[in-house]
N, C-alpha and C positions, 0 to 999 in steps of 0.2 A: 114041389120043393124035391131037389134028388136025395139021397143019402146020405150024400155029404153034407151037405149044406145042413140038413137035418140035425146029424151028429156034432156039427157046428154049433149049433144055438143050444143043443143041450148042453154044451159044454159051459159054454157064456152063462147060462142059467145057474149051473152046477159050480161055476165059478164067483158069481154074484152071490150064492147063496152061502157061499162058504169066508167071503169077506165079511158079510154081514154077522158071521156067528164068531169072526176072531175080532171081528171092531167092536161087539157089542159089549159092555159092561160083564164083568163076570158077578150071578147072584152071589148073596152071601153061603161062605160055608155050614156044611152041618155043625163045625166047632162056630162058630159067630154066630148062628140061630143058637145053638144048647147055651152060650155065653150070655146073651141077653135074655135070653130064658130068666136064666140064674140071679143077674142085676135085677130083672122086672121083679121077679119072686123078694129077692134081699131088700130092695125099696119098698114092696108091698109090704114087709115085713116092719122094716128100720124107720121110713120117713117118717109115720105117724107117730111113732114113740118118740122120736130125734125132736119131732117139731114142738111135741108136748111139753118136751124137755127144755126145750129152747124157752118155749113162756113161761113157762115157771120160773127158771134164774134171772130171764130178763123181770118179770113182774117183783124177782126178790131182788133186782138190782146185784147179784151177781153175777158180774160181770165179766172175769175170766172166765167162768163157767158157762155164761151166753156164748163168748165169741168160741168156745172148745167144740161147741155143740153145734154152732153155725158152721163151723168149719167142717164138719163132720158131713150136714146137710147137705152142701156146697158140691166136696168132696164124692158123695154118692150120688150127688144127681138127682138130689131130690126137686129142686129148681125144675126140673123137665118131667118129674114124675106127676105130679095131678095137681093142675092152678087151683082149686078146689080145698084139698087140703094141705098144699104146702101152695100157697099163691109166689110168685118168684120175686114181686116187688116188696111184699112182707118181709122175705129172705133176707136180701139184701139192704135195705132201710135197718131193719132191727139189727142186723148183723154188724152195719156199718156204727150206728149209735153205740152198740158196746163198745167198739175201739176208740170212741168220740168219748166217753165216760173214763176209756181208760187214760185218756189225750193221747194215744197214738193215732193222728190224724193220717200222717203219709197210712197206715194200715187200712183206715176208714176209707182213704182216698183209692187205696189198688181192690177194696172191697166193692168198693160205689163203682168205680171202672168197669168189674164185670159187672152188673149190675145193670149198667147204661149200655154194655155191651150187647147184655142179653134184652131186653126191654128199653130201646131208644125212646120211646116214648113217652117214658113215664117222669113226669115234671117234678115231683116231690124227689125223686133220686137224682134230679139234674142239680136242683137248687141245692140238694145236699154235700154234692159234690162240690155246688163252688164253695160251701161253707168250709170243707174241708182244704181247699182252695186256701180261703180267708184265713186259717189259721195256721198255716204254716206260712203266709207270706209271700205264698204265688200271686201276687196282684195280677200279673197279665194271665194268668191264668185262668185266675176267676173272672177278669173283664169277658174273656171268650166263651165261657161255659154262660155267662148270661146273656151273650150277645148270639150265643145258636138256640138257648132257651126262646128268644124273643123271635130271630127268625125260623127255626125249625116247629115250636110249639105252642107259643104263645104269644103271638106280636101286641096284645096288648095290656098285657101283666104288669098292672101299676106298680106293685111292689118290687118287681124284676127292675123293672125301670127307674125307679125311686133309689134302688142299690147301686144300680148302675151308673148313675149322674151321680151320686157322692165318691164313688172309686173314680169315674173320670175326674172330677172336681180336688179330691186327695192328690190325686198325680198331676196335677193341674195342666189337664186337659181337657181344655175350655172349649174348645171349637168341639168338642165330641160329647161334652156336657152340654154343651145347645142345642147338638141334634138330637140328643137323649129325653132332655128337658121339652123340646117344640114335640116331639113326637105323644108323650106324658100327656102333656098341655091339650093336643089334640084329644084325645082321648077323655080325658076330665079336666074341662075346662075351668072349672071354678074349684079347682084345685091351689089355694094361694100359696101353700109352702114352696109348689115347685115354681110358680110364677114369679114369687120374690128371688127364689135360686137363680132365674133366666135371667132375671136385671143382673143380677150379680154377675153370671158367667159373660152375659153381652158387655158389660164395662170390661171386664177382663181383658175380653177380647178387642177391646177398642170401640164398640158401639154403643150405638145411642138406645138406651132399653125402654125411652117414651113408648114407642109402641105397643110393649108387653104393658107398661102401666095403664095406657090407656084402655086397651081390653080389658086388664083386671077392674078398673073403675067402672067400664060399662056395663060387665058382668056382674058387681057386685059392688053400687056407690055409697060405699061409707067412706065416713071421717076418715078410718086410715088409709082409708086405699084413695081418698081425694088428697092427702097428704103427700103420700109419695107420688101420684101423679104432678101437683103442685110444685115438689122439689125439682121432678124431672122436666116441666117448662120453665121453673127457676133456671136450673142449669142450662137453659139452650136460649136463655133470655125473653122470654115468651112472657112477660111479667102478666098483664092483662090475660091470659087465658088464665095462669094459676089463680089470679083473681076470681074470673068466674068459676072454677071448679069449688073452691073453699067455699063461696059464697051458693053455691048450690045443694051445700050439705048442712052448712049450718044451724038452719032452719030445721034439719031432724034432727040433728044432736046440740040443741043448744045449751047441752054442758060438760061438752067436750074444750076441753082450754087449750088442747092442743091446735085445733081449725085456728081458733081466733088469735093465738100466737103466731102461726105462718102467718093466715092474713094481715095481720100487724108487719110481718116482715115484706110480707108483699107489697102492701100500700105505701112503707117505705122508700122501699126501690123504686115505686112509682112517683117518689113526690110529695104523697097525698098524703100529709102528716093530719088533716082531720081525721079524715078515715083511719090511721094507723090509730090516731089516738083512741078512737071510737073500739078499736077491735080489743087495744090492751084493756081499755076499760070493762070489756065485756070479760078478759083475763082476771081481773080482780074480781071481779063481782061473783065467778065461779070460786075462784080459791082468793078471797080478803088475806092470807100468807103470803101472797106471791108478791113479794114486794118490788122486784122486777119489773114487773109489770108495771108498778106505779111509779119507777123511775122512767120507765117507756114513754107512759102517757104524760111525764115531764116536757122531758127531750123534747118529744114531737108538738107539745103545744108551745114550747120554745121556739121551735123552728119555726112557728106562721106567727107567733106575736102575740099568743095567748099567755102573756106572762102570769097576771093573775091566775089561773087556773092551773100553768105551772109551776108555779107557788105552793099552792094547795097542793097537790099531787109529789112533788118534793116532800114535803111537810109529813103526807102520810107515809112516805118510803124513810124515811130518819124516825118516824117511830115505829113503824113497823122493824125494822131493824136496829132498835137501839143506837142510832147513829154509824150506820156503817160509813165505811171510806167512801162506796159507791153512792151511797143516796146524798151524804154530806157534799159530793163532788157535784152531784144533780142541781145541787139548790144552787151552787157557786157557777155551773152553768148557765143557769137561767137569768140570775142578776148580771151576768155577762154578755148574755146576748140582749138583754135588756141594756147593757150602757153602751154597747155599737147598734142598736136601732135605734136609741132618742139623744145619745150626747149632742152637744151643740158643735159648732165651731171652735167656740175659743176652750171649751169644756168647763160647763157653767159647775156649780157648789155641788148641786144633785146630784150630776154627773158621777163627781166626785167620792161622793155618799154611796154613789151605787156600788164603784169599781172599787168601795174597799169593802163593801159587805160580800161583794164576789172574792175576791183576797184572801176575807177572813175563811169562807168556809172550803175556798181552793188550801189554806195553809193546814186547816183540821184536816181535809180529804189526805192529804198529803203525808202527813205525821201517823195516821192509822195504813200508811203501806201505798195510795195512789199515786202512780209518778205522770198518771195521763194528763194530772192538771199543772206541772211543772212549764209548759209552755206558757199557757195562759197566764201563768200568774209573773212570768218573767215579761210578758208583752205587758201587761200594768204597770209593772215596776219601774220597768226600761222607758217606758213613755211617760212619766211621771204623770199618772191622772187620778193617783187617790189621793184620797183627803187626808192631811197630813198634819203636823201639828201647827205650820202658817194659816191653815185653812181654820185649823180652831180659834186660832187667835185672831183671825180678823171678824168672829161673829160678835153678834152685840151681848152687853153682858148679861140680859136675861135668858137669852139661850144658853150660854155657858153655866147659869143656873141650875139650869133643869140636868143637865151632867150628859145630855144625848145631845143628836141633832137628827132632822128628820127632813125628808123632801117635800116638796110642794108643789112642782111641776105636772104639768097634765099627765105628759106619759109616763109618769110613775105613781100614777095615780091608783095604783092596786099597792102600792108597798106600805106594808103597815108596820115593817119592823125599824127599829129606834137603833143607829149606830153610836153605841156610849166612846165616853170620853175614853181615849188609851191614855195609861198610868204615864207614859213617857210626853205628853202633850202640858 
């Protein structure tokens, strides 16, 4: 290489070095180094004292003093001094709690945002920040914070998912509530509260919760879960499946009257009145004060023509309720059903007696406030099938002498009640 080429190469090297020197960041100045040393020396002396004072004030519940000292701690940079003697997660948490105790949740939020910026992966600070949002009514920020916890820190945090689902439910954001609850149940499949909430949320979105109740029952086949599943089946007109579910658990919980009540309802929907009667009899056996069950037994037996049994159960209901309107109406309905089952084409005297007995109990029920019997009363009266004065007049003298009339035809052989002469006859 000639002299000119060598000189040019040396020039390029010199130029490159110069550029590198000019572009390199300047090192700390002597003043910066001195200031840093001064700050470190100050922290070494002040931070331990401040942390000790903060702890004392905190435990003494002197919240104003706690806030004042922690503000000095942060201003001095003790959170960056020594993580052993001045843990930053502890500083920001207790600093925020002090503001909470003073009711200054906006200041607590400010402190926690500083802490989250310093240590973004600290779950306690993030949850406390969400709490600060809650106390200020900042629902959207609270939701975002809980979502961040699940996305960035702890995707299987059941507590956070439950809080988030509650917020979505409160805000009527049911689709999002469903999403969170499904995620929660995937983590905790036996969480019955979440399962029940999911079913409700699905209903709010117009979806069928049957699958939810089925999974809940499969995981825990209790009577309560069976009733929920049976209700879901009944809502879908799947009566036989509802019955199968209830039958699968009643032997395990023979004293659970709710199971038998629901089973009776399902049998009625299936027009299986014999089994409905059996189910309601179990309810009454478990709880002899459940007179509604006795009425249902009477109604079921009246439907299948077991009038003697129906009368017996209506009388039980009357005794148990001290002649409530519903119980008295049930007895009237037994006689009314028997009249329509047994009546002859020409309406016999016995038919008229039974019609009059039905009318008697309907009248009592109406006087006690039951309006459901009015239609049947009107039918009996309008169709002129009631035993009346002219029918009494046609009786022989010996029968009149007794003051009452009874029935004798085979279809009414279960009737023991007497129809006494009306004062107007």
